[in-house]
C-alpha positions as CSV (number, residue, x, y, z in Angstrom):
1,X,69.2,51.0,83.9
2,X,67.2,47.9,84.5
3,X,65.7,46.7,87.8
4,X,68.2,45.1,90.1
5,X,65.6,42.7,91.6
6,X,64.5,39.8,89.4
7,X,61.9,37.2,90.1
8,X,64.0,35.7,93.0
9,X,66.2,38.4,94.4
10,X,69.3,40.0,92.9
11,X,71.5,37.7,90.8
12,X,74.5,37.9,88.6
13,X,78.0,36.8,88.0
14,X,79.7,37.2,91.4
15,X,82.4,40.0,91.5
16,X,81.2,41.3,88.1
17,X,77.5,41.9,88.3
18,X,77.1,41.2,92.0
19,X,80.0,42.9,93.7
20,X,80.9,43.3,97.4
21,X,80.0,46.9,97.1
22,X,76.5,46.1,95.8
23,X,75.9,43.5,98.4
24,X,76.9,45.8,101.2
25,X,74.8,48.7,99.9
26,X,71.7,46.6,99.3
27,X,72.0,45.2,102.9
28,X,72.1,48.6,104.4
29,X,69.1,49.7,102.3
30,X,67.2,46.6,103.2
31,X,67.9,47.1,106.9
32,X,66.4,50.6,106.7
33,X,63.4,49.7,104.6
34,X,62.4,46.5,106.6
35,X,62.9,48.2,109.9
36,X,60.5,50.9,108.9
37,X,57.7,48.5,107.8
38,X,54.3,49.3,109.4
39,X,52.7,46.5,111.2
40,X,55.9,45.3,112.9
41,X,57.3,46.6,116.2
42,X,57.4,50.3,116.6
43,X,61.1,50.3,116.4
44,X,62.3,51.9,113.2
45,X,65.9,52.1,112.0
46,X,67.2,55.7,112.5
47,X,64.7,56.5,115.4
48,X,67.0,56.5,118.3
49,X,66.2,57.1,122.0
50,X,66.0,60.9,122.6
51,X,67.1,61.6,119.1
52,X,70.7,60.9,120.0
53,X,73.6,59.5,118.0
54,X,74.4,56.5,120.2
55,X,72.5,54.1,117.9
56,X,70.2,52.6,120.5
57,X,66.7,51.7,119.4
58,X,63.5,52.5,121.3
59,X,62.5,48.9,122.1
60,X,65.1,46.4,120.9
61,X,68.0,46.0,118.6
62,X,67.0,44.6,115.2
63,X,68.3,41.1,114.3
64,X,69.1,39.5,111.0
65,X,69.7,35.9,110.1
66,X,72.3,35.5,107.3
67,X,73.0,32.2,105.4
68,X,74.6,31.1,102.2
69,X,75.2,28.2,99.9
70,X,78.8,26.8,99.5
71,X,79.8,28.8,96.5
72,X,83.3,30.3,96.9
73,X,82.0,33.8,96.2
74,X,79.5,33.4,99.0
75,X,82.4,33.8,101.5
76,X,83.2,37.4,100.5
77,X,79.6,38.3,99.7
78,X,78.6,37.1,103.2
79,X,81.2,39.3,104.7
80,X,79.9,42.3,102.7
81,X,76.3,41.6,103.7
82,X,77.2,41.2,107.4
83,X,79.2,44.4,107.3
84,X,76.4,46.3,105.8
85,X,73.8,45.1,108.3
86,X,76.1,45.7,111.3
87,X,77.0,49.1,110.1
88,X,73.2,49.9,110.0
89,X,72.8,48.9,113.6
90,X,71.5,45.3,113.0
91,X,72.8,42.4,115.1
92,X,73.6,39.5,112.8
93,X,73.2,35.7,113.4
94,X,75.5,34.1,110.9
95,X,74.1,30.5,110.3
96,X,76.7,29.5,107.6
97,X,75.9,27.1,104.8
98,X,72.2,26.2,105.0
99,X,69.4,26.0,102.5
100,X,67.3,29.0,101.6
101,X,64.2,27.6,103.3
102,X,66.3,27.1,106.5
103,X,67.1,30.8,106.5
104,X,63.4,31.6,106.0
105,X,62.4,29.2,108.8
106,X,65.0,30.5,111.3
107,X,64.1,34.1,110.5
108,X,60.6,33.3,111.7
109,X,61.4,30.9,114.5
110,X,64.0,33.3,116.1
111,X,61.8,36.3,115.7
112,X,64.4,38.0,113.6
113,X,63.5,41.2,111.8
114,X,64.9,40.1,108.4
115,X,66.8,37.3,106.8
116,X,69.4,37.2,104.0
117,X,70.3,34.3,101.8
118,X,73.3,34.3,99.4
119,X,72.7,31.8,96.6
120,X,72.0,31.6,92.9
121,X,70.0,28.4,93.3
122,X,70.4,26.1,90.3
123,X,72.6,28.6,88.4
124,X,76.3,27.7,87.6
125,X,79.0,28.3,90.2
126,X,80.2,31.7,89.0
127,X,76.8,33.2,89.6
128,X,75.5,34.2,93.0
129,X,72.5,36.1,94.4
130,X,71.0,37.9,97.4
131,X,67.5,37.2,98.6
132,X,65.9,39.0,101.5
133,X,63.2,37.8,103.8
134,X,60.9,40.0,105.9
135,X,59.9,39.3,109.5
136,X,58.4,35.9,109.8
137,X,60.5,34.5,106.9
138,X,58.4,35.7,104.1
139,X,59.6,36.7,100.6
140,X,59.4,40.4,99.9
141,X,56.7,42.0,97.8
142,X,57.7,43.9,94.7
143,X,56.9,47.2,96.4
144,X,59.4,46.5,99.2
145,X,62.1,45.4,96.7
146,X,61.5,48.6,94.8
147,X,61.9,50.7,98.0
148,X,65.2,48.9,98.8
149,X,66.5,49.5,95.3
150,X,65.4,53.1,95.4
151,X,67.2,53.7,98.7
152,X,70.3,51.9,97.4
153,X,70.4,54.0,94.2
154,X,69.8,57.2,96.2
155,X,72.8,56.5,98.4
156,X,74.9,55.6,95.4
157,X,74.0,59.0,93.9
158,X,75.2,60.7,97.1
159,X,72.3,60.7,99.5
160,X,73.5,60.0,103.0
161,X,71.9,57.6,105.4
162,X,72.2,57.6,109.2
163,X,74.9,55.5,110.7
164,X,75.0,54.4,114.4
165,X,78.2,54.8,116.3
166,X,79.6,53.4,119.5
167,X,77.4,50.8,121.1
168,X,74.8,51.3,118.4
169,X,76.6,49.3,115.7
170,X,75.4,45.8,115.2
171,X,77.1,42.8,116.8
172,X,77.9,39.6,114.8
173,X,77.9,36.1,116.1
174,X,77.8,32.6,114.6
175,X,74.6,30.7,115.2
176,X,75.7,27.0,114.8
177,X,72.5,25.9,116.5
178,X,70.6,26.8,113.3
179,X,71.5,23.5,111.7
180,X,70.0,21.3,114.5
181,X,67.0,23.6,114.9
182,X,66.1,23.4,111.3
183,X,66.6,19.6,111.0
184,X,64.5,19.1,114.1
185,X,61.7,21.2,112.6
186,X,61.8,19.1,109.4
187,X,61.6,15.8,111.2
188,X,59.1,17.0,113.7
189,X,56.4,17.9,111.1
190,X,56.5,14.6,109.3
191,X,53.3,12.5,109.7
192,X,55.2,9.3,110.1
193,X,58.7,7.9,110.2
194,X,60.7,6.5,107.3
195,X,61.9,3.3,108.8
196,X,62.5,0.6,106.3
197,X,63.1,2.9,103.3
198,X,66.4,3.2,101.5
199,X,66.8,6.7,100.0
200,X,69.5,8.1,97.7
201,X,70.1,11.8,98.2
202,X,71.8,14.1,95.6
203,X,72.7,17.3,97.4
204,X,74.0,19.1,94.2
205,X,77.2,19.8,96.2
206,X,75.0,22.6,97.6
207,X,73.4,24.0,100.7
208,X,71.5,20.8,101.6
209,X,74.7,18.6,101.4
210,X,74.6,18.1,105.2
211,X,71.0,19.0,106.1
212,X,69.1,16.6,103.8
213,X,71.0,13.4,104.6
214,X,70.8,14.2,108.3
215,X,67.1,14.9,108.2
216,X,66.3,11.6,106.4
217,X,68.5,9.6,108.7
218,X,66.9,11.1,111.8
219,X,63.5,10.2,110.3
220,X,64.6,6.6,110.1
221,X,65.6,6.1,106.5
222,X,68.7,4.3,105.3
223,X,70.6,7.0,103.4
224,X,73.0,6.8,100.5
225,X,74.5,10.1,99.4
226,X,75.9,11.6,96.2
227,X,76.7,15.2,95.5
228,X,77.3,15.9,99.1
229,X,80.9,17.1,99.1
230,X,80.9,20.8,98.3
231,X,84.2,22.4,97.7
232,X,82.9,25.9,96.7
233,X,83.5,25.2,93.0
234,X,81.4,22.1,92.2
235,X,77.9,23.3,93.1
236,X,75.3,22.0,90.5
237,X,78.1,20.7,88.4
238,X,76.6,17.6,86.6
239,X,74.5,16.8,89.6
240,X,71.4,17.8,91.5
241,X,67.9,18.5,90.3
242,X,69.1,19.8,86.9
243,X,71.2,16.6,86.2
244,X,69.4,13.5,87.3
245,X,71.5,11.0,85.5
246,X,73.8,10.1,88.4
247,X,70.8,9.9,90.8
248,X,69.0,7.5,88.5
249,X,72.1,5.2,88.3
250,X,72.7,5.3,92.0
251,X,69.1,4.4,92.9
252,X,69.2,1.4,90.6
253,X,72.8,0.4,91.8
254,X,71.9,0.5,95.5
255,X,68.4,-1.0,95.1
256,X,66.9,2.0,96.8
257,X,63.2,2.7,97.2
258,X,63.6,6.2,95.8
259,X,66.0,9.1,95.1
260,X,65.8,12.8,95.9
261,X,67.6,15.5,94.1
262,X,68.0,19.1,95.3
263,X,69.3,22.3,93.5
264,X,72.0,24.5,94.9
265,X,70.0,26.2,97.6
266,X,67.6,23.3,98.2
267,X,64.3,25.2,97.7
268,X,63.3,22.5,95.1
269,X,63.2,18.7,94.9
270,X,62.8,16.2,92.1
271,X,62.6,12.5,92.7
272,X,63.5,9.2,91.1
273,X,61.5,5.9,91.6
274,X,63.2,2.5,92.2
275,X,63.5,1.9,88.5
276,X,65.3,5.2,87.9
277,X,62.4,7.0,86.4
278,X,62.0,10.7,87.0
279,X,59.1,11.9,89.2
280,X,58.7,15.7,88.5
281,X,57.1,18.4,90.5
282,X,53.6,17.9,89.1
283,X,53.7,14.2,90.1
284,X,55.1,15.1,93.6
285,X,52.3,17.6,94.1
286,X,49.8,15.0,93.0
287,X,51.1,12.4,95.5
288,X,51.2,14.9,98.4
289,X,47.8,16.3,97.5
290,X,46.2,12.9,97.9
291,X,48.0,12.3,101.2
292,X,47.0,15.6,102.6
293,X,43.4,15.1,101.4
294,X,43.3,11.8,103.2
295,X,44.7,13.4,106.3
296,X,42.3,16.3,106.2
297,X,45.0,18.9,105.8
298,X,44.4,19.9,102.1
299,X,42.5,23.1,102.9
300,X,39.6,23.8,100.6
301,X,40.5,20.6,98.7
302,X,42.6,22.7,96.4
303,X,46.2,22.7,95.0
304,X,47.9,25.8,93.4
305,X,50.2,25.4,90.4
306,X,51.3,27.5,87.5
307,X,50.0,27.6,83.9
308,X,53.0,25.4,82.9
309,X,51.8,22.4,85.0
310,X,51.1,19.4,82.8
311,X,47.5,18.8,81.7
312,X,47.8,15.3,83.0
313,X,48.1,16.8,86.5
314,X,44.9,18.7,86.1
315,X,43.1,15.6,84.8
316,X,44.4,13.5,87.7
317,X,43.2,16.0,90.3
318,X,39.8,16.2,88.6
319,X,39.4,12.4,88.8
320,X,40.2,12.6,92.6
321,X,37.8,15.5,93.2
322,X,40.5,18.0,93.9
323,X,40.4,21.6,92.6
324,X,43.4,23.2,90.7
325,X,44.1,26.9,90.7
326,X,46.6,28.1,88.2
327,X,48.9,31.2,88.4
328,X,51.5,32.9,86.4
329,X,54.9,31.1,86.2
330,X,57.0,31.6,89.3
331,X,56.8,30.1,92.8
332,X,56.3,33.6,94.2
333,X,52.9,33.8,92.4
334,X,52.0,30.4,93.6
335,X,52.8,31.5,97.2
336,X,50.8,34.8,96.8
337,X,47.7,32.9,95.7
338,X,48.1,30.4,98.5
339,X,48.4,33.1,101.1
340,X,45.5,35.2,99.6
341,X,43.1,32.2,99.6
342,X,44.3,30.2,102.5
343,X,45.4,27.1,100.5
344,X,47.9,24.6,102.0
345,X,49.7,23.1,99.0
346,X,51.2,24.5,95.8
347,X,54.2,24.4,93.6
348,X,55.8,24.1,90.1
349,X,56.7,21.4,87.7
350,X,60.4,22.3,88.4
351,X,60.1,20.9,91.9
352,X,59.4,24.1,93.9
353,X,56.8,22.7,96.4
354,X,55.3,24.8,99.1
355,X,53.6,23.2,102.1
356,X,52.4,26.4,103.8
357,X,51.6,24.8,107.2
358,X,55.3,24.0,107.7
359,X,57.2,26.5,105.4
360,X,57.0,30.0,104.1
361,X,58.7,29.2,100.9
362,X,59.6,26.2,98.7
363,X,61.5,23.6,100.7
364,X,63.2,20.8,98.8
365,X,64.2,18.8,101.9
366,X,60.8,19.0,103.4
367,X,59.2,18.0,100.1
368,X,61.5,14.9,99.8
369,X,60.7,13.9,103.3
370,X,57.0,14.2,102.9
371,X,57.1,12.3,99.6
372,X,59.1,9.5,101.3
373,X,56.7,9.5,104.3
374,X,53.8,8.9,101.9
375,X,55.7,5.9,100.4
376,X,56.4,4.6,103.9
377,X,52.8,5.1,105.2
378,X,51.1,3.5,102.2
379,X,53.5,0.6,101.6
380,X,53.2,1.4,97.9
381,X,56.2,2.1,95.6
382,X,56.8,5.7,94.4
383,X,56.2,4.6,90.9
384,X,52.7,3.3,91.9
385,X,51.9,6.5,93.8
386,X,53.2,8.8,91.0
387,X,51.1,6.8,88.5
388,X,48.0,8.6,89.8
389,X,48.8,11.1,86.9
390,X,49.9,10.4,83.4
391,X,52.2,13.1,82.0
392,X,50.9,14.1,78.7
393,X,53.4,15.0,76.0
394,X,54.4,18.6,76.3
395,X,56.2,20.5,73.5
396,X,57.7,23.9,74.0
397,X,59.0,26.1,71.2
398,X,60.6,29.5,71.7
399,X,60.0,32.0,68.9
400,X,62.6,34.8,69.0
401,X,62.7,38.3,67.5
402,X,58.9,38.9,67.5
403,X,56.7,41.7,69.0
404,X,55.7,39.9,72.2
405,X,53.5,42.8,73.2
406,X,50.9,41.8,70.5
407,X,50.4,38.2,71.7
408,X,47.0,39.0,73.2
409,X,45.8,41.3,70.5
410,X,46.7,39.6,67.2
411,X,43.5,38.4,65.5
412,X,45.5,36.0,63.2
413,X,47.1,34.4,66.2
414,X,43.9,34.2,68.2
415,X,42.2,32.4,65.3
416,X,45.1,29.9,65.0
417,X,44.9,29.2,68.8
418,X,41.2,28.6,68.5
419,X,41.7,26.1,65.6
420,X,44.4,24.3,67.6
421,X,42.3,24.0,70.7
422,X,39.4,22.6,68.6
423,X,41.8,20.0,67.1
424,X,43.2,19.0,70.5
425,X,39.9,18.7,72.3
426,X,39.7,17.9,76.0
427,X,43.0,16.0,76.1
428,X,45.1,18.9,74.8
429,X,46.1,22.4,75.7
430,X,47.7,25.5,74.1
431,X,49.6,28.2,75.9
432,X,51.3,31.2,74.4
433,X,53.4,33.2,76.8
434,X,55.6,36.2,76.4
435,X,59.1,36.0,77.9
436,X,59.6,38.4,80.7
437,X,63.2,39.1,79.9
438,X,63.7,38.4,76.1
439,X,62.0,39.4,72.9
440,X,60.4,36.0,72.3
441,X,57.1,34.2,72.7
442,X,56.9,30.7,74.1
443,X,54.5,28.3,72.4
444,X,53.5,25.3,74.6
445,X,51.2,22.5,73.4
446,X,50.1,19.4,75.2
447,X,48.3,16.5,73.6
448,X,47.6,12.8,74.2
449,X,50.0,12.0,71.3
450,X,53.5,13.4,71.0
451,X,53.5,13.7,67.2
452,X,50.3,15.7,67.4
453,X,51.7,18.0,70.0
454,X,54.8,18.6,67.8
455,X,52.7,19.3,64.7
456,X,50.4,21.7,66.4
457,X,53.2,23.5,68.2
458,X,55.1,23.8,64.9
459,X,52.1,25.3,63.1
460,X,51.5,27.8,65.9
461,X,55.2,28.8,66.0
462,X,54.9,29.6,62.3
463,X,51.9,31.8,62.9
464,X,53.6,33.6,65.7
465,X,56.5,34.4,63.3
466,X,54.2,35.6,60.6
467,X,51.8,37.5,62.7
468,X,54.2,39.1,65.2
469,X,57.5,39.2,63.2
């Protein structure tokens, strides 16, 4: 049986892979594991005053923040999660439909012991997912996820866990204040207002459908909205950060200064300039990096990105005297490096941007606000600001049905990569990466010329087939 937790929580088709029973069981297991974490308060789930069965804890009752995106399946899965937590003796603050970073923020701001977000991010509507946050609103380390999964599987196999009774069961209440608290936080951390800007926001019919327009409006922008009418079934459907066509058209139609697109749970942001051209995560990072450098908040003059970031991004930062640290693909690895080294800014080409002084995870609304704030502060267009970097042509080829374990050891492949790198020189790059979930190898080539990138990538893909097939 495979691992339940993937790179971003537990995901699957709701009511097929991700059932109410699984959601309830994982929530109980998470409550036990996270309450027992060393370094937090001495309260531990199951340690009750005098060893009694009344469910009271030594110092306080643990508290969880629970939120979700608008998917229809989130309604029953939220009920299952809340039931699991309350049955484990955890008081629940139900914040309703809010972005993933809002749940992370509120978990920290309210001093909650854990947070739970129900969302499958940019995935289609039938999918859903469960993501847990530890105290402070931080994503869980692999070791904690493994312990939660182990406890869940143990219980499913018949191992009992302690259950409080009487006054010891958790209490549940709605926390509508979470919306205003989060929006106030977003607006409060901006370096300047957005007065004079017209911004189109595509909420992907998702978790930011109310939050993002409200935050931009409070910050002074004139707001035009699309994709902000969720009905539980239309999340990510032809809109949001994975479908920019409608946003491009709306920005041009309304003569807006820029457009901002979120995904279903609003932990990412892509943008569109006044002419309708896409501004991707690398460009957004470049714009924010220069602004933070000028403000003296770009710690160690360094940005963290993944190995998939465009070579043009690296070259732009070099010209500006800014260091780039690269990590494996995945915002969790970017975040780990940022925390370990004390860096302030990091992200991915896909639009996951982490501003660690103001968020514990990628925050699409915050990213959009900070990008717009830079436009307002400089008086320059987004196209001009994003022009600090030139996106070099990037070609990606997936080579299936090969022995991906031999990528790093094949002499034939190593020689081919060396030849390709020699051909491309300083304005090109080669990356071979094994898929984490499929029997395939990804070949990525960047070059100053698109045709050259295609040709080199095609030759390398052929070598991968012959050497690893």
